[in-house]
Structures are given as C-alpha cells and as structure tokens.
N, C-alpha and C positions, 0 to 999 in steps of 0.2 A: 795207601787209602786208610783213611780214617775211621773208626766204629762208626760214627754217626752217619759217615758218608755211604758206607755199605747198606745200613739200614734204609736211608733214603733212597738208593737205587734199588733195595729188595721192595722198599713199599711200591716205586712206581712201576717194578716189573708185574707185581702183585695186580696193579690197577690195570696195566694192561691185559694183563692175562683174564683180569674179571670182564675187560670190553669183549674180549676176543669169545668167552665164554659165556655171557651175559645172557642166563634163560629170558626168552618171551613167551608169555602165557596170554593164551587168547581164548576168554569167555563168551559166550552167546549165551544170553538168555531171553527170555519175554517181557516185555517192559512192564514196569509195575512195583519194581522193588525199591525201596526207601532208601536214602542216602545210607544210613545207618548201618541196614544190611548188607549195603554194598561193600562198606568199610570193614566191616566183618569178613567179608568174605575174601577180599583182597589180603586181608591181614593172614587170616586162615591158609590160603595158598601159597602167598610168600613163606611162611614157616616151615611149610611142608617140604618146600623147593628147596629151601635152607637146609633141611635135614637131610634129604634123601641127596642132595648131588655135593652139600660141602660147599656152599658158595656164598658170598656174604648178602645180607637182606638189600642193600643197596642196589645190587647188580641184578635184581630180579625185577622186570616190569609185567606189568597187569594189565591189559588190555580188554576191557568189558565194552561188549555190540550188543546193544538191546534192539530188539526187534518187535513188531506188532503181530498180534495171531494171525491176521489176516496175510500177512507177507510169509508164512509158514505153512505147509502141506505135507500130508502124506499117504500114500496110496490114490492120489489123486482129490483129496479131500481137504480144504481148508481147514487146521486146527480150530478157528474160530465158531466152523461148522458144526466141525464133529465134537468138541470137547464145551464148547462154549466161552464166552469173555472171562468166564471166571475162575475157569480151570489151573488150578496150579498156583492160583496166591489163598494166601492167608487171611483170615479174617483182621482188621484191625483189632478184635480182643481175642484174647485166647479163650477156646471151650471150654467152659466149667461142667465139673459134673452137677446134674440139674434132674427132677422128676418135672414132668409136665404134664398137669391136670386138663382133661378134654373139658371144653366150656359149650353146653349145645347152643349158647346164645352166638358165638362166634362166627356160626354158620349164615352163609351168603349165598345168593344166587346168580350166576353167570350167564352170560347171552349164549354159552356153548350149553345151555338149557341142562346145566345139572346145578345141585348144591355142593358146597366147597367148605369143608374148615378145615383150615390151616392148621397142622398138629405140629408141624416143626419146621420153620424156616426162617432160619435166623443168619444175620451177617459172620455170625462168629462159626458157624457152621456150613460152611461154602461148598462143601462136598457133596451134601445129599438135602433133601426136604420130604417130609411126609406130610400127604394131604388126606383127608375122607373125603371121599366124593358117594353123593347121594343120588340116583337117578328115578324119578317119579315112573311110575306103571305105564306103558304104551310110549314111553320119549324115548327117540332116538337123538344123540350128542350130535354136535355139528362134527363136521370133517375139520380136523387141523391135524397140524405137525407142530413138532419142539424142533428149533433149531439148536445145535450142540446140545441136546442135552436126551439121556436114554430116561426111558418113562418105565415102570413096571406096576400093573395092578395087581393087586392080589385080594380076591374076591371073599367077602365077610360072609355076606347073604344075598341072597334072592337069585335071581335068574338074568342072565343077560346071551345077548347075540353081540359078538364082540366082531368087527371088521378093521383089520391090520395090513397095510403092504399089500400086496400081491397075494396073501392068503384068502382062501375061501371063507365066507362066514362061519365062525364057528360058536357054539352053544358054551356059555360059563358057567360054574356055579361056586358055590362055597369051596374055599380051599384052591382053586383053581389061579395059577400064574398066566400074566399075558407080558410078553418081553418087546419093547416097541423101540429099535432104534431111533437115534436121529434123523430126522427129517423125513420120518415114516408116517404117512395119511393113518389115521383113525376115527375109529367113532365107537359107541358101545348103542342097544338098544336096550331097555328094560321089557322083555318077554312076560314075565311072571305080574303076579296079582300084587306082591308087597313092592314096596321098595329095593332096588338093587344098590347094595353099599358095597366098596371095596375102597382100600389103599391106594392111592397113586406114588410111587417112592420114585423120585426123580434123582440122577446124579450127572453133572452138577445139580445145586439144589435150583427150585425153580424160578425163573422170573418173567415176567411180564413181555422183555424183550426178546424171550425167545418163543413166544408163542405166536403161531398164525392160522388165520380163521382161512381152510381152503373149502369153504362148503360147495363152491364150483372147482370140484375135485380135478386137477390137472390130469390130462391123458397120457 
C-alpha cells in the first residue's frame, strides 16, 4: 500500500470518526437577537467545543431555537408578565456615561391624578427607569398595576397613605421605601398639607404598554 493511499484511508477513517462523534449543540434563547449576535454566538460556541474535545470545527453543529417570552413560564407565571417584553434585551445603543439635569418644565399631568417628570427612561438603558412623581394634597391616585415590571417608591417629601396589594393602608414619610411586585394593585393618597413627592423606580424601564388602570379594582 502506497503512502498516498494510506493517507487517503486515514483521512476517510477520521472523517467517519467525526461523523460518529459529531457534537450537536442546541441553544434556546428568547427571540430578538440580531443575525450579527447569532453569528458571533455560534462562532464562540464552536471554538469552545473544538478546544474542549479536540474535534474539527466542521464536525460541530449548532442549532438555535428561538421562542417568545409568552411561551416561557417559571413558577406558573409567564415571563412576559413577570419581567416584561424588554427583559434581557440590550438597547440599540450602548449606554454611555452621562449626567442628566432635571428640568421642571418636563413635568406632565397624568390621568392617574399625579404629575410625572421622567428623569431617566431611554432605550439605551432598558434595565431601569426613574421618574419623579408629585401628588397634590388631598388627592388619591387611581388604582393601577404594572405588567412585568417591579416598581419602588422612594418618598422624598410629604406625607402619604399607600395601598399595595393585600397589605393594609400604611402611612409613609420622607425616606420610606415601598416595594411593588409586578401585577400588584397600588395607589397612594397625599394626606399632608404639602405636595407628596417621591421617586418611582422601575425595572425593567417603565413603558405605557405595561400600565393597567384598574380603578374598578378586581376582587
């Protein structure tokens, strides 16, 4: 048997062995990644398999399965309800360091019966948003809840009576924090003589799609 023939047989044997041990990697991810992100992912995964088990790149198969968050649940709760539609996705632009100055003229009145100033709520910072809320004396905001969004109140000034979920109404003052899980009914009343001012911090960032008015509160 000539040297060339032996090399040909060795090559065929290795190719046959490759077919027998061909790694197949299945990756499940939520829908929304770009083709560039997928391309980078399969290249990285392929290289990791090649390095780990000493196989040829052409023997490695990567299968990507995409799903909507409405088709994924944990603990009996759909992820689109638990985390919101934007959870886990990066903004189109990379978040950059910045200092944002508050502009009083940005304040607007909502049908929830409070005044809002969006301090930070941008697509390049999907993970969180910060708003300044102002409730006038004697006013009670409307019952509402946020779908797939955790909200926190940080009371800056004034006196309030907050109602959250199944908790009894509780008084809140400057420095107090109110934690509100997704889909939890909430409202707050200004029981003082001055404006009640607090920060509303949402994760992921607040969107109008997440807001549900439930003034006729479900029993």
